[in-house]
N, C-alpha and C positions, 0 to 999 in steps of 0.2 A: 784249256785242257790241262790237267795234272799229268805230269809225265812221268813215269817209274823213274825210278834213281838212274839207273842204267842209261835209261836215252836221255836222262838231262845231264847227266857225267859226259856223255858222247858228245852233245851240243855244246857243252859248256868248255871241252877240252880244244874247240876248235877256237875259241876265243883265247887260248893260252892258259884257262884253269887247270891248274894242276889236279891229276887225280889218280889214285893206285890204280895200276896195273890190274886189269882184271876182265871177265868173260861172261857171257849169260848162258844159263844151261836151262833148258826146259824140262818139263813133267818125264816125255817121253825120250830126251838126250842121256847120253852118257857122259859122264866125264872124261875126257882125256886129259891124260897126264902132260901131253904135248903142248895143251894149250892152255894148260894150269901157268898162273903166275908162280914167283919164287914164295916159298909158303915160311913162316906160316900164313893163314888164309882167316878170311872170313867168310860166312856164306850170308847173304842176305835176299830173304825172299822178298820179292819185287808185286808189292801192289800200292795203289794211288791213295795211302793213307799215311799219317805220322803216328808215331809210338810204337813202330815195329819191335824196337828193342824190348821195350816192357812187355810185348806182346808175344816174345820167344821166338820171332822169326829172323833175329839177328844172332848167329851164333859164333863163335871164334872156335878154329880147327888148327890143331898142331900136327897131327897126322893124316896121312891118306886115308885112313880109317874112319876116323874122327869126320873128315869132311864127307865121306860117303854117307855115314850115319847122318849127322847133321843135313846134309841134302835129303836123304830120304824123308826126314822127319819134317823138312820145311814146305817141299813141294807138294802139293796137292791139301795140304792143311785150310782150314778156314777161319780166318781172322777179320773181325770186326765186317762179317758177312760178305766176305771177298774170298775167293779161291785163289791159291798161290798157285801161279801156271808157270812162274820159273824166278829164279835164282841169280844173284850177280855174285860170282864168286872171286874175290878179290884179294890183291896181296896185304897182309895185317900192317899198319903203321904203329910204329914201336918208338918210342924214347922221346914223346912230343908232347908239348900242352893243348888243351882243347880250347879253342875261341869261338866266337860266333860271329855271322855276318848274314845281313838279308837287307835286300833293296824291295821295296811293294809301292803298287801304286797307290797314291794316298789322294784319294777325290775329294774330300775335305778340303785338305790344303791345296790343291790343284798342281801337284808335285809327285815328285819320289821323294819316299820316305827311307832312310840308310839307317840303321840300326846295327850295331856293333858293342862286343863287350868281348874281353881277354879272358873270359870264361864260358865256357860253353858244354855242351853233353847233353844228356838224357834230362836232367834237371833244370834246364836252362829257365824255364818259366821261374822258377824260384828266385832267382838272383835278386838280390836288391836293386833300387832304383839307382845307386850310386854306383854301381858296377855296369851300367849300360850307358851308354851315348846315343844320342838319337838326334836328327835332324833331316828337314824336307829341304828339296832343289827341285827346279826347273828340269822337266824330261828332255834336258839337252845336255850333251857330251861334255862340254866345258863346267858347265854347272855342277853338274853331278859329279865331277873329277874332283872340283874343288870342295863339293861338300866331304866325299871320301876323304880327302886328303886332312880335311880340317878336323875330322872326327878322330882319325888314324892318329895324329899328331897329338893328342891328348893321352894316348896311352905312353907306355915306356918301352925301351929297348928293340929286342926282336918283335913283340907283338906288334908296336906301332910299326916297323917296317913290313912286317908280312899281311898287316889288315890293311895297309895302304897298297900294297902291291895286289893282294886279290881283291879288294875292292875296286880297284880301277878296273880290272880285266871284267867282274862281274856286271860292272856298271856298262860296260862295250855291250855283253852279252843282253843284257836286261834290255837295252835300246835296238840293238840291232834285231831281236826276235819279239819285239813289242810284248814284253812279259808284263805280265799283272806281279808276279813273284817270283824271285830266286833267294835262296835261302841255302846257307850252308853252315851245317850244325853236325857233327863237331868241324871246326876248322883246325886241323892239326898244325902247332906251329913248333920248329925246332930250335935249339936253343942259338942256332946260328943265323937265324930269320928266316930260312925256307918253312915253304908251309906247303899243304897238301889238302884237297878238299876229301874230309872223309865221308860226307854224306851230302846230299844235293837235292832240293826242292826247287822243282820249276814248272810254273802254271803260267799257260800262255793263251792269249784272246783268240777263238775261234774264228773271230768275224775277221781277224788277221790273216786267215790262210793263204787265200789268195795272194797276198804280198810275200809270204815267207815261203820261199821253195823249200826250203831243207825241212821244215815242218809239214809241209804238204806230203812231200817224199815219204816221210816216216810216216805219216797216219797213212798213206797208200800202201805201202809196204807192210804195215804192223795192223790194219784193219781189222784183225780179231784181238789184238790187244785194247785199240781205242774204237771200239766199233759205233758209241755215239757220235764222236767227232767224226768219223769215217762218212756215216749216213748223211751228216749235215753237208760235209765237203761234197759228195758225190752228188746228193739230191737236192742243195741248197733249202733245207728248213731242217729245224729241230726236233728229233722224237727220242725219247729217253723212258725206257721201262722202269717204271717208280716200284713196282711190285709183281712180281712174276704170276704172285697167286690173285692177282687184281681181277675183282669181277665187272668192272665196267673200263669199256675201251673209251677214251674219249679222242674226239676230233674237233682241235678247239684251234682259235688264233689269239695271238696276244701273248708273249710269255708272261707278263703281269698277272695277265688276265686269266691264264692259264694254271700258273700257280696257285693263286687265289681259288680257282675250281677246285682245286687238289684238294687245299685246305679245307674247303668248306663241305667236301665230300667225306673227309675224314672225320672230320667234328662231327656230321651226322653218322659215325659208325659205318659208311660207305668205303670199298675198297676200289679205288681206282687203281685202273692197270698202268697207265701209262702218260707220260707228257708229252704234249705236242703243240708246238707254233706252225702252223701250215701256212701262213701267209698268204691269205687271199688275194693280195694285189699282184701276186706273183702268178697267178692260175694263167691269166690270159687266155681264158679260153679253151684251154684242154685241161684233162683228168689224169695226166700222167702223176702228177705228186698227189693228187687226192687218192686214187688206185695204191699206189705204194704206201703212203700211210694206213689205209684201210688192210692192204694185206700185211701188214706187219702187226697191225691189232688182232688179225686172224689168227696170229700166231698163238696170242694167249689162252694156255690151255682152261683158263676158268672164267674167260670173257664171257657175260651173259647178255649184255646190253649196249648199244652203242650210243653214247651220250654226244650230240653236237651241240656245241656251244661257240656260236659266231656272231662277232659284233661286226657287220660291215662299215668298210668307209670306202675304199677305191672300188671294191667289188661291188655290185648289185645283187641285193639277195636272190631276187629271181634268177638270175645267172648263176647265181651260185648253187641254188637246189637244182637246176638241171643239170650241172656239173655233179653235184654229189649222186644223183641218181644212176648216172653214166658210170660213175666209180664203182659205187655197188653193184650193179651187173658185172663192171669186170673184176670184182674182187670176191669169187663165188665162195673164198675160204671162210667169210665172214658171214653167216648165217645167223643174224641176231635182231632182236628188237631194236628200232632205230626211234630214239627220243630227241628233239630238235629243240634248243631255244635260241632263236635267232633276234637280233637287234641292230635297225637301220635300214637304209633305202630298198622300198621293193618288197617289203613285208608281204602284201598283199598278192603279189605275184608269185611271191615264194608258198604262201598260202595254196593258191591254185595249182601249183608245181607239183608241190609234194602230195597233195591231196588223195589224188589215184593211188599213191603207192602205201596209202593208209598211214602218213605222218603228218600229225597235226602239229605245227611249231607253235612254242610257248614263247612268250617274252618275258615271263617271272619266272626267274630261276628256280623259287620255292616249286611252284607248279611242275616244272620239268623232273625236279628231283622226286616229287611225288609219284609221277609217273614211272621213273626209274624203280621205285621201291617195290611200284606194282608190278612191273616185269622180273624183278628177282624173287618178289615173294611167289609169283606162277612157276617158277623154273623149281623151286625150293620145295 
């Protein structure tokens, strides 16, 4: 889950990470002067993406009128395909240098990579190699703290003290939230060594939600902000709309196989509507998950055909086919042709089960896509 900056700062502050005073304002909210931190301010559009400053949704405001004007311009804007639904209004940081620090899961190294630089800001990617320090450590408190201290010690003065302290607190937050990435850029550093996180990026592992009470509560209370994660947390499987104008609804299993199918469809100039990993092993003889997925797919305004792509492992295809027919009956909003590609145990039973409903399963993807194209041409 890619947290909005506001939420990332709220969570990191619980681990002692110093953040500027600020509050969140939505598109329909009024900015109340009593809630404002001391000015001047910075208005920061909240979307789950980097490069917000260059995109024009981070703006400084010296007066209340500028604050109102910038908020009006940012809220509701579309940036990188996302609508800005909220903005964080926070106190400007002045008189400080900009540094950079990040911790990220490094699968290749089998640990956590720590990256530091005494220089940061919007052009951090352009820094020369000699300005950056990086090393990996085991995902364990002592090892990670030692790595942070070792890297910070390679800098001078205030930067060394600030990077060591901020890095240690970020390391505890990283491990505590089972994060994939935590990044602070810029990390503002004052001449006396004090520091404050000017921006914060936090990406967490959705699969860790059952163990992460704070994150689970955030997802539940802000489901409209994190709809895909909220759906997975509530229903136990992954579902994401990848193209609101997509024409092909996907009922699929296996995250990697589902992504490959989406790539295949796009390569054929077809428009998939959604990503789905239904996890057939979790069906256990009932249709709740299947019905819920079909109802979501039925919300697609341009969905014209349903493509079922199932590689059965734990679940027998005969059983799956029976559940599929029941789920289709229980999801009346989705009334489109159904194309099935099924591979695995119980294929003959699946054919016999689906035949009365006019569904003839394929084992070859090309044949299934040909049938999909046939249905699409008939609609057009």
